[in-house]
All heavy atoms as an XYZ file, in Angstrom:
644
protein
N       0.816     -1.195      0.000
C       0.000      0.000      0.000
C       0.861      1.261      0.000
O       0.573      2.212     -0.709
C      -0.927     -0.040      1.231
C      -1.881      1.089      1.298
S      -3.061      0.960     -0.035
C      -4.077      2.325      0.295
N       1.926      1.248      0.801
C       2.817      2.400      0.850
C       3.530      2.565     -0.487
O       3.761      3.692     -0.936
C       3.817      2.274      2.022
C       3.072      2.422      3.344
C       4.912      3.323      1.912
C       3.927      2.314      4.572
N       3.842      1.459     -1.134
C       4.492      1.520     -2.447
C       3.621      2.231     -3.474
O       4.118      3.032     -4.273
N       2.327      1.951     -3.457
C       1.403      2.611     -4.371
C       1.314      4.108     -4.061
O       1.341      4.943     -4.968
C       0.014      1.964     -4.285
C      -1.081      2.620     -5.125
C      -0.740      2.529     -6.599
C      -2.416      1.961     -4.823
N       1.233      4.446     -2.782
C       1.175      5.849     -2.368
C       2.448      6.583     -2.783
O       2.392      7.713     -3.280
C       0.966      5.945     -0.859
C       0.855      7.347     -0.281
C      -0.304      8.117     -0.916
C       0.683      7.281      1.223
N       3.598      5.938     -2.621
C       4.860      6.543     -3.033
C       4.885      6.788     -4.541
O       5.333      7.843     -4.998
C       6.040      5.649     -2.636
C       6.471      5.712     -1.184
C       7.497      4.626     -0.882
C       7.037      7.068     -0.860
N       4.399      5.819     -5.301
C       4.366      5.969     -6.760
C       3.461      7.123     -7.167
O       3.816      7.921     -8.045
C       3.905      4.668     -7.409
N       2.306      7.250     -6.524
C       1.389      8.346     -6.842
C       1.980      9.702     -6.464
O       1.845     10.682     -7.214
C       0.048      8.134     -6.135
C      -0.808      6.984     -6.667
C      -2.030      6.776     -5.776
C      -1.211      7.231     -8.096
N       2.627      9.757     -5.322
C       3.263     11.011     -4.904
C       4.388     11.402     -5.864
O       4.546     12.577     -6.191
C       3.794     10.898     -3.479
C       2.746     10.881     -2.372
C       3.399     10.580     -1.021
C       1.993     12.199     -2.313
N       5.147     10.420     -6.325
C       6.225     10.711     -7.268
C       5.666     11.158     -8.620
O       6.232     12.053     -9.266
C       7.142      9.510     -7.415
C       7.984      9.285     -6.174
C       8.779      8.000     -6.197
O       8.474      7.086     -6.956
N       9.794      7.919     -5.352
N       4.566     10.573     -9.042
C       3.919     11.021    -10.283
C       3.415     12.457    -10.141
O       3.545     13.264    -11.060
C       2.769     10.093    -10.657
C       3.150      8.763    -11.284
C       1.925      7.877    -11.460
C       3.841      8.993    -12.609
N       2.831     12.765     -8.986
C       2.379     14.132     -8.749
C       3.563     15.090     -8.743
O       3.476     16.197     -9.264
C       1.603     14.230     -7.430
C       1.024     15.595     -7.205
C      -0.185     15.940     -7.778
C       1.682     16.538     -6.437
C      -0.730     17.205     -7.598
C       1.157     17.804     -6.245
C      -0.060     18.136     -6.838
N       4.658     14.663     -8.165
C       5.872     15.476     -8.138
C       6.362     15.771     -9.554
O       6.748     16.898     -9.865
C       6.954     14.759     -7.328
C       8.118     15.550     -6.804
C       7.653     16.613     -5.837
C       9.104     14.636     -6.122
N       6.308     14.767    -10.419
C       6.691     14.973    -11.819
C       5.729     15.937    -12.518
O       6.157     16.788    -13.306
C       6.734     13.636    -12.557
C       7.909     12.736    -12.220
C       7.762     11.386    -12.914
C       9.216     13.392    -12.617
N       4.430     15.800    -12.238
C       3.444     16.716    -12.823
C       3.699     18.136    -12.348
O       3.613     19.091    -13.134
C       2.029     16.270    -12.462
N       4.030     18.297    -11.089
C       4.330     19.620    -10.540
C       5.578     20.203    -11.197
O       5.600     21.377    -11.577
C       4.506     19.533     -9.021
C       4.803     20.829     -8.292
C       3.667     21.822     -8.467
C       5.034     20.551     -6.814
N       6.597     19.399    -11.358
C       7.824     19.856    -11.999
C       7.560     20.253    -13.452
O       8.057     21.284    -13.917
C       8.895     18.766    -11.923
C      10.267     19.122    -12.460
C      10.849     20.309    -11.709
C      11.196     17.930    -12.362
N       6.758     19.466    -14.150
C       6.409     19.797    -15.532
C       5.624     21.101    -15.587
O       5.842     21.931    -16.476
C       5.599     18.660    -16.151
N       4.718     21.301    -14.640
C       3.961     22.558    -14.601
C       4.888     23.744    -14.380
O       4.742     24.794    -15.007
C       2.897     22.513    -13.509
C       2.161     23.837    -13.397
C       1.156     23.868    -12.296
N       0.666     25.240    -12.113
C      -0.433     25.548    -11.494
N      -1.193     24.607    -10.980
N      -0.805     26.806    -11.367
N       5.843     23.599    -13.479
C       6.783     24.683    -13.198
C       7.566     25.031    -14.466
O       7.690     26.196    -14.832
C       7.737     24.294    -12.046
C       6.966     24.198    -10.736
C       8.890     25.279    -11.935
C       7.745     23.551     -9.599
N       8.076     24.025    -15.141
C       8.880     24.266    -16.344
C       8.022     24.861    -17.460
O       8.418     25.829    -18.117
C       9.567     22.970    -16.795
C      10.626     22.569    -15.761
C      10.191     23.135    -18.181
C      11.214     21.202    -15.955
N       6.835     24.312    -17.681
C       5.979     24.804    -18.759
C       5.418     26.194    -18.476
O       5.014     26.893    -19.409
C       4.844     23.819    -19.032
C       5.271     22.506    -19.689
C       4.074     21.581    -19.860
C       5.937     22.763    -21.020
N       5.416     26.604    -17.225
C       4.918     27.953    -16.913
C       5.854     29.034    -17.447
O       5.471     30.194    -17.525
C       4.733     28.115    -15.403
O       5.984     28.201    -14.750
N       7.064     28.666    -17.811
C       8.017     29.625    -18.352
C       7.742     29.949    -19.821
O       8.313     30.892    -20.358
C       9.439     29.107    -18.221
C       9.876     28.857    -16.816
C       9.372     29.414    -15.674
C      10.903     27.967    -16.392
N      10.032     28.910    -14.578
C      10.973     28.032    -14.983
C      11.769     27.123    -17.054
C      11.875     27.295    -14.239
C      12.668     26.378    -16.320
C      12.723     26.469    -14.931
N       6.901     29.131    -20.477
C       6.636     29.305    -21.902
C       5.263     29.931    -22.097
O       4.294     29.501    -21.482
C       6.711     27.958    -22.624
C       8.061     27.303    -22.520
C       8.301     26.324    -21.575
C       9.091     27.698    -23.348
C       9.545     25.725    -21.459
C      10.346     27.108    -23.251
C      10.578     26.122    -22.307
N       5.168     30.919    -22.976
C       3.868     31.577    -23.198
C       2.900     30.660    -23.941
O       3.316     29.748    -24.665
C       4.233     32.796    -24.056
C       5.502     32.419    -24.737
C       6.231     31.503    -23.782
N       1.614     30.919    -23.759
C       0.574     30.156    -24.448
C       0.623     30.476    -25.940
O       0.717     31.629    -26.341
C      -0.791     30.495    -23.874
N       0.557     29.420    -26.757
C       0.616     29.600    -28.212
C      -0.628     29.075    -28.906
O      -0.777     29.259    -30.097
C       1.844     28.873    -28.790
O       1.746     27.480    -28.477
C       3.132     29.442    -28.253
N      -1.495     28.407    -28.162
C      -2.694     27.839    -28.759
C      -2.472     26.458    -29.345
O      -3.348     25.901    -29.982
N      -1.316     25.880    -29.140
C      -0.994     24.570    -29.688
C      -1.216     23.443    -28.690
O      -1.931     23.579    -27.693
N      -0.580     22.336    -28.983
C      -0.710     21.147    -28.136
C      -0.127     21.377    -26.746
O      -0.585     20.788    -25.770
C      -0.028     19.958    -28.798
N       0.865     22.239    -26.667
C       1.485     22.526    -25.374
C       0.485     23.147    -24.401
O       0.537     22.887    -23.202
C       2.680     23.459    -25.571
C       3.659     23.604    -24.419
C       4.224     22.264    -24.012
C       4.775     24.548    -24.798
N      -0.443     23.934    -24.932
C      -1.479     24.527    -24.083
C      -2.369     23.462    -23.462
O      -2.784     23.578    -22.313
C      -2.337     25.506    -24.873
C      -1.598     26.787    -25.207
O      -0.470     26.968    -24.714
O      -2.158     27.597    -25.962
N      -2.666     22.414    -24.218
C      -3.480     21.317    -23.687
C      -2.768     20.625    -22.535
O      -3.382     20.303    -21.517
C      -3.784     20.299    -24.783
O      -4.479     20.903    -25.838
N      -1.477     20.408    -22.696
C      -0.686     19.782    -21.635
C      -0.677     20.686    -20.405
O      -0.846     20.210    -19.273
C       0.750     19.491    -22.126
C       1.627     19.009    -20.991
C       0.729     18.498    -23.269
N      -0.501     21.993    -20.616
C      -0.488     22.928    -19.499
C      -1.827     22.929    -18.761
O      -1.857     22.979    -17.535
C      -0.168     24.345    -19.984
C       1.283     24.531    -20.344
C       1.568     25.913    -20.895
O       0.760     26.490    -21.611
N       2.739     26.438    -20.574
N      -2.928     22.857    -19.501
C      -4.251     22.833    -18.855
C      -4.437     21.575    -18.012
O      -4.963     21.631    -16.897
C      -5.359     22.939    -19.903
C      -5.605     24.356    -20.369
C      -6.899     24.470    -21.159
N      -6.902     23.671    -22.366
C      -6.401     24.081    -23.542
N      -5.873     25.270    -23.642
N      -6.443     23.281    -24.588
N      -3.997     20.432    -18.525
C      -4.116     19.181    -17.772
C      -3.271     19.250    -16.502
O      -3.738     18.885    -15.416
C      -3.702     17.979    -18.645
C      -3.553     16.721    -17.814
C      -4.709     17.760    -19.762
N      -2.049     19.727    -16.635
C      -1.175     19.840    -15.461
C      -1.737     20.830    -14.449
O      -1.633     20.617    -13.240
C       0.236     20.261    -15.885
C       1.020     19.216    -16.673
C       2.307     19.805    -17.209
C       1.291     17.990    -15.828
N      -2.351     21.903    -14.938
C      -2.980     22.880    -14.049
C      -4.100     22.213    -13.255
O      -4.205     22.391    -12.041
C      -3.526     24.057    -14.869
C      -4.108     25.154    -14.027
C      -3.302     26.156    -13.532
C      -5.455     25.176    -13.721
C      -3.837     27.177    -12.749
C      -6.000     26.188    -12.948
C      -5.184     27.188    -12.458
N      -4.951     21.446    -13.933
C      -6.071     20.775    -13.248
C      -5.588     19.763    -12.216
O      -6.231     19.556    -11.186
C      -6.969     20.080    -14.265
C      -7.817     21.028    -15.039
C      -8.825     20.293    -15.890
N      -9.492     21.228    -16.767
C      -9.625     21.076    -18.073
N      -9.134     20.001    -18.664
N     -10.234     21.974    -18.795
N      -4.466     19.128    -12.492
C      -3.938     18.115    -11.567
C      -3.310     18.774    -10.342
O      -3.513     18.323     -9.210
C      -2.891     17.225    -12.288
C      -3.577     16.359    -13.342
C      -2.131     16.363    -11.291
C      -2.600     15.628    -14.247
N      -2.562     19.837    -10.551
C      -1.763     20.406     -9.464
C      -2.431     21.551     -8.708
O      -2.099     21.793     -7.545
C      -0.406     20.904    -10.005
O      -0.646     21.871    -11.038
C       0.419     19.758    -10.555
N      -3.349     22.260     -9.329
C      -3.936     23.442     -8.696
C      -4.676     23.146     -7.388
O      -4.600     23.951     -6.451
C      -4.845     24.182     -9.678
C      -5.297     25.528     -9.185
C      -4.163     26.500     -8.889
O      -3.044     26.338     -9.418
O      -4.398     27.441     -8.105
N      -5.390     22.001     -7.258
C      -6.054     21.743     -5.970
C      -5.091     21.660     -4.781
O      -5.478     21.916     -3.647
C      -6.754     20.398     -6.193
C      -6.979     20.334     -7.660
C      -5.784     21.024     -8.277
N      -3.843     21.321     -5.035
C      -2.846     21.275     -3.959
C      -2.172     22.635     -3.784
O      -1.896     23.058     -2.667
C      -1.799     20.175     -4.249
C      -0.708     20.172     -3.201
C      -2.466     18.814     -4.337
N      -1.930     23.322     -4.889
C      -1.219     24.602     -4.824
C      -2.084     25.738     -4.284
O      -1.579     26.628     -3.594
C      -0.689     24.982     -6.205
C       0.397     24.081     -6.779
C       0.744     24.519     -8.191
C       1.623     24.073     -5.895
N      -3.365     25.741     -4.593
C      -4.245     26.853     -4.201
C      -4.289     27.079     -2.687
O      -4.178     28.230     -2.242
C      -5.643     26.644     -4.768
N      -4.447     26.039     -1.858
C      -4.453     26.287     -0.405
C      -3.122     26.841      0.115
O      -3.103     27.689      1.005
C      -4.744     24.918      0.211
C      -5.340     24.112     -0.877
C      -4.784     24.642     -2.151
N      -2.021     26.379     -0.471
C      -0.712     26.893     -0.055
C      -0.583     28.357     -0.474
O      -0.081     29.196      0.281
C       0.433     26.044     -0.654
C       1.782     26.629     -0.309
C       0.327     24.608     -0.172
N      -1.055     28.675     -1.671
C      -1.009     30.053     -2.169
C      -1.881     30.979     -1.325
O      -1.570     32.158     -1.166
C      -1.454     30.090     -3.628
C      -1.062     31.348     -4.339
C      -1.457     31.323     -5.808
N      -0.781     30.262     -6.533
C      -1.408     29.244     -7.128
N      -2.715     29.160     -7.108
N      -0.724     28.324     -7.751
N      -2.962     30.441     -0.757
C      -3.831     31.251      0.104
C      -3.111     31.618      1.403
O      -3.309     32.704      1.949
C      -5.114     30.497      0.413
N      -2.260     30.730      1.883
C      -1.498     30.983      3.110
C      -0.257     31.819      2.815
O       0.108     32.709      3.583
C      -1.086     29.646      3.773
C      -2.330     28.877      4.208
C      -0.148     29.876      4.937
C      -2.044     27.452      4.625
N       0.389     31.530      1.691
C       1.633     32.188      1.311
C       1.429     32.875     -0.043
O       1.668     32.279     -1.083
C       2.757     31.150      1.217
C       4.141     31.640      0.859
C       4.706     32.484      1.987
C       5.046     30.473      0.577
N       0.957     34.116     -0.025
C       0.699     34.806     -1.301
C       1.999     35.049     -2.071
O       3.088     35.027     -1.487
C       0.054     36.116     -0.874
C       0.426     36.310      0.535
C       0.678     34.955      1.119
N       1.887     35.280     -3.378
C       3.088     35.551     -4.183
C       3.868     36.750     -3.647
O       3.301     37.728     -3.175
C       2.518     35.850     -5.579
C       1.211     35.125     -5.606
C       0.682     35.196     -4.206
N       5.186     36.657     -3.711
C       6.085     37.696     -3.232
C       6.275     38.713     -4.356
O       6.618     38.341     -5.480
C       7.446     37.082     -2.821
C       8.426     38.165     -2.410
C       7.258     36.060     -1.726
N       6.047     39.982     -4.042
C       6.215     41.036     -5.048
C       7.703     41.338     -5.243
O       8.439     41.531     -4.283
C       5.497     42.319     -4.621
C       4.017     42.193     -4.410
C       3.230     41.862     -5.636
N       3.474     42.833     -6.714
C       2.992     42.707     -7.928
N       2.257     41.670     -8.245
N       3.246     43.606     -8.840
N       8.115     41.353     -6.508
C       9.488     41.691     -6.871
C       9.431     42.769     -7.939
O       9.446     42.484     -9.132
C      10.234     40.467     -7.405
C      10.406     39.295     -6.455
C      10.970     38.101     -7.182
C      11.315     39.686     -5.313
N       9.322     43.994     -7.503
C       9.184     45.086     -8.458
C       7.854     44.992     -9.171
O       6.807     45.005     -8.560
N       7.900     44.866    -10.499
C       6.679     44.804    -11.291
C       6.145     43.409    -11.484
O       5.177     43.197    -12.218
N       6.758     42.418    -10.870
C       6.289     41.038    -11.027
C       6.117     40.383     -9.663
O       6.480     40.952     -8.645
C       7.261     40.235    -11.882
C       8.672     40.163    -11.331
S       9.789     39.276    -12.400
C       9.810     37.680    -11.649
N       5.544     39.191     -9.684
C       5.340     38.443     -8.437
C       5.896     37.037     -8.601
O       5.790     36.432     -9.664
C       3.859     38.386     -8.095
N       6.491     36.532     -7.546
C       7.059     35.188     -7.537
C       6.165     34.297     -6.690
O       6.005     34.523     -5.485
C       8.483     35.213     -6.971
C       9.195     33.882     -6.849
C       9.384     33.253     -8.221
C      10.536     34.067     -6.157
N       5.587     33.290     -7.338
C       4.709     32.348     -6.647
C       5.572     31.265     -6.003
O       6.197     30.459     -6.694
C       3.727     31.734     -7.644
C       2.703     30.828     -6.985
O       2.638     30.795     -5.739
O       1.962     30.157     -7.724
N       5.601     31.244     -4.690
C       6.425     30.286     -3.956
C       5.701     28.983     -3.649
O       6.329     28.036     -3.171
C       6.918     30.923     -2.656
C       7.824     32.148     -2.815
C       8.147     32.731     -1.452
C       9.086     31.796     -3.563
N       4.403     28.920     -3.917
C       3.641     27.721     -3.558
C       4.167     26.448     -4.230
O       4.237     25.410     -3.561
C       2.150     27.918     -3.833
O       1.901     28.151     -5.197
N       4.569     26.449     -5.505
C       5.110     25.203     -6.068
C       6.393     24.748     -5.381
O       6.601     23.545     -5.188
C       5.385     25.552     -7.542
C       4.524     26.722     -7.832
C       4.420     27.475     -6.540
N       7.215     25.698     -4.963
C       8.457     25.346     -4.277
C       8.154     24.724     -2.919
O       8.742     23.703     -2.537
C       9.365     26.587     -4.125
C       9.748     27.116     -5.501
C      10.600     26.274     -3.294
C      10.386     28.481     -5.494
N       7.213     25.322     -2.191
C       6.837     24.813     -0.867
C       6.242     23.410     -0.998
O       6.627     22.491     -0.257
C       5.849     25.774     -0.177
C       5.271     25.164      1.078
C       6.526     27.097      0.132
N       5.330     23.220     -1.935
C       4.709     21.905     -2.128
C       5.756     20.890     -2.566
O       5.755     19.746     -2.096
C       3.543     21.994     -3.139
C       3.051     20.611     -3.532
C       2.409     22.827     -2.566
N       6.664     21.273     -3.445
C       7.717     20.380     -3.907
C       8.566     19.895     -2.731
O       8.831     18.701     -2.595
C       8.587     21.110     -4.938
C       9.486     20.221     -5.722
C       9.049     19.627     -6.894
C      10.786     19.976     -5.307
C       9.882     18.803     -7.621
C      11.622     19.155     -6.025
C      11.172     18.561     -7.194
N       8.964     20.811     -1.872
C       9.792     20.442     -0.706
C       9.009     19.553      0.255
O       9.526     18.539      0.742
C      10.311     21.705      0.001
C      11.323     22.416     -0.884
C      10.921     21.369      1.363
C      11.717     23.797     -0.404
N       7.747     19.916      0.518
C       6.930     19.100      1.425
C       6.706     17.692      0.865
O       6.745     16.712      1.616
C       5.593     19.787      1.701
C       5.668     21.057      2.547
C       4.295     21.712      2.647
C       6.236     20.767      3.921
N       6.488     17.591     -0.429
C       6.324     16.270     -1.045
C       7.604     15.443     -0.943
O       7.548     14.244     -0.683
C       5.914     16.403     -2.512
C       4.457     16.659     -2.780
C       4.222     16.871     -4.271
C       3.595     15.522     -2.284
N       8.740     16.085     -1.153
C      10.011     15.370     -1.025
C      10.193     14.845      0.403
O      10.637     13.707      0.604
C      11.183     16.286     -1.400
C      11.298     16.552     -2.862
C      11.826     15.350     -3.638
O      11.728     14.206     -3.231
N      12.369     15.630     -4.789
N       9.853     15.662      1.380
C       9.954     15.224      2.775
C       8.991     14.078      3.063
O       9.364     13.101      3.731
C       9.668     16.399      3.722
C      10.723     17.501      3.750
C      10.227     18.689      4.564
C      12.022     16.984      4.308
N       7.762     14.180      2.557
C       6.783     13.117      2.762
C       7.219     11.822      2.084
O       7.103     10.741      2.680
C       5.404     13.564      2.235
C       4.263     12.577      2.385
C       4.018     12.247      3.859
C       3.006     13.140      1.748
N       7.723     11.919      0.884
C       8.213     10.725      0.176
C       9.372     10.094      0.942
O       9.432      8.871      1.102
C       8.597     11.073     -1.274
C       7.347     11.364     -2.096
C       9.417      9.964     -1.918
C       7.614     11.956     -3.465
N      10.285     10.914      1.423
C      11.414     10.393      2.197
C      10.952      9.719      3.474
O      11.450      8.650      3.845
N       9.954     10.309      4.150
C       9.426      9.715      5.367
C       8.751      8.381      5.082
O       8.990      7.385      5.773
C       8.443     10.676      6.032
C       7.737     10.097      7.216
C       8.391      9.955      8.426
C       6.410      9.676      7.111
C       7.741      9.403      9.526
C       5.762      9.126      8.197
C       6.433      8.985      9.408
N       7.901      8.359      4.056
C       7.182      7.129      3.725
C       8.118      6.038      3.230
O       7.886      4.856      3.479
C       6.105      7.404      2.676
C       4.909      8.233      3.156
C       3.986      8.563      1.995
C       4.162      7.521      4.264
N       9.169      6.415      2.529
C      10.131      5.428      2.042
C      10.902      4.791      3.197
O      11.344      3.647      3.093
C      11.109      6.071      1.061
N      11.028      5.517      4.300
C      11.724      4.993      5.463
C      10.899      4.058      6.328
O      11.415      3.423      7.228
N       9.611      3.971      6.055
C       8.743      3.090      6.857
C       8.940      1.633      6.517
O       9.273      1.204      5.496
C       7.278      3.452      6.658
C       6.853      4.815      7.223
C       5.372      5.048      6.943
C       7.103      4.882      8.720
């Protein structure tokens, strides 16, 4: 059971990493947009509550969203803990 949970958490971690990387590319209306929408639907339910607690940090004229970084670190810690069981 823990093995399945670890696999799902690692898949979510990969989806989160893909979302972070794809967020650097502008929308073009192509197939990449479809992938971005799917990744958004998968990851946003986890990121939104963290973003509500930790709003984006203002850096001049832009904002840095720290919620993916926080979730990424927490997932890594959870995976490490579960792997040690």
